[in-house]
C-alpha positions in Angstrom: 13.9 60.6 59.6 13.8 59.6 63.3 17.0 58.3 64.8 16.9 54.8 66.2 19.7 52.6 67.5 20.2 51.2 64.0 19.2 54.1 61.6 20.8 57.5 61.8 20.4 60.6 59.9 23.8 62.3 59.9 23.1 66.0 60.4 25.2 68.8 59.0 27.9 69.6 61.5 28.3 73.3 62.3 31.8 73.2 63.7 33.3 72.0 60.5 33.7 74.8 58.0 33.5 72.9 54.7 30.9 71.5 52.4 28.5 69.1 54.1 26.7 66.0 53.0 23.5 64.7 54.7 22.9 61.0 54.4 21.1 58.2 56.1 23.1 55.3 57.3 22.1 52.0 58.9 24.1 50.7 61.8 24.1 47.5 63.8 22.1 47.9 67.0 25.3 47.7 69.1 26.9 50.4 67.1 23.9 52.7 67.3 23.9 52.2 71.1 27.6 52.9 71.2 27.1 56.1 69.2 24.3 57.3 71.5 26.5 56.6 74.6 29.4 58.5 73.1 27.1 61.6 72.7 25.5 61.1 76.2 29.0 60.9 77.8 29.7 64.5 76.5 32.6 63.4 74.4 30.7 64.5 71.3 28.0 67.2 70.9 26.1 65.3 68.2 26.1 61.9 66.5 27.3 63.6 63.4 30.4 64.9 65.2 31.1 61.3 66.4 30.6 59.9 62.9 32.8 62.6 61.4 35.6 61.7 63.7 35.2 58.0 62.9 35.4 58.8 59.1 38.5 60.9 59.8 40.1 57.9 61.6 39.2 55.6 58.8 40.9 58.0 56.3 44.1 57.8 58.4 43.9 54.0 58.7 43.4 53.7 54.9 46.4 56.0 54.2 48.5 53.8 56.5 47.2 50.7 54.7 48.2 52.2 51.3 51.6 53.0 52.6 52.1 49.4 53.9 51.0 48.1 50.5 53.5 50.4 48.7 56.3 49.3 51.1 55.5 45.6 50.4 55.4 46.2 46.7 58.8 47.9 46.9 60.2 45.0 48.9 58.8 42.5 46.3 60.4 44.5 43.5 63.8 44.4 45.3 63.5 40.6 45.6 62.5 40.3 41.9 65.5 42.4 40.8 67.8 40.3 43.0 66.4 37.1 41.5 66.8 38.5 38.0 70.5 39.1 38.9 70.8 35.6 40.2 71.1 36.8 43.8 69.0 34.1 45.5 69.2 30.9 47.4 67.2 27.9 46.5 65.1 26.5 49.3 62.1 24.2 49.7 58.7 24.8 51.3 59.7 22.2 54.0 62.8 24.3 54.9 60.7 27.4 55.2 58.2 25.6 57.5 61.1 24.2 59.6 62.7 27.6 59.9 59.4 29.2 60.9 58.9 26.6 63.6 62.4 27.1 64.8 61.9 30.8 64.9 58.7 30.4 67.0 60.7 28.2 69.5 63.2 31.1 69.8 66.0 29.4 67.9 66.1 32.0 65.2 65.8 31.5 61.5 68.2 29.3 59.5 69.8 32.2 57.5 70.8 29.8 54.7 67.2 29.5 53.4 66.3 33.1 53.0 66.9 35.1 49.8 69.7 37.6 49.8 68.5 41.1 50.9 65.6 39.8 53.0 67.6 39.3 56.2 
């Protein structure tokens, strides 16, 4: 398969000592041009090397995303347990909006409207 700015055959990478997969991918023209420029610049020896690094970066980003989701889940569970124990403050949507606007103006949040443990 001939490489064009939008179709790329990912070659086996010799510098990586693991099992390899060869696949054809389709890129937007701008991404194909970017990839070609990355190789021309000398930063990467091959398009496959550049794609391998991009996939590696994607793995890191996805791992961080999963960590953030787990952290948010843990925080939600803390709030649910607090609510189950009756440790909460009633507030209205209007109060939340007013507090958010106040915080944007630099006045800080109205601490009375946030559930215990969130502040």
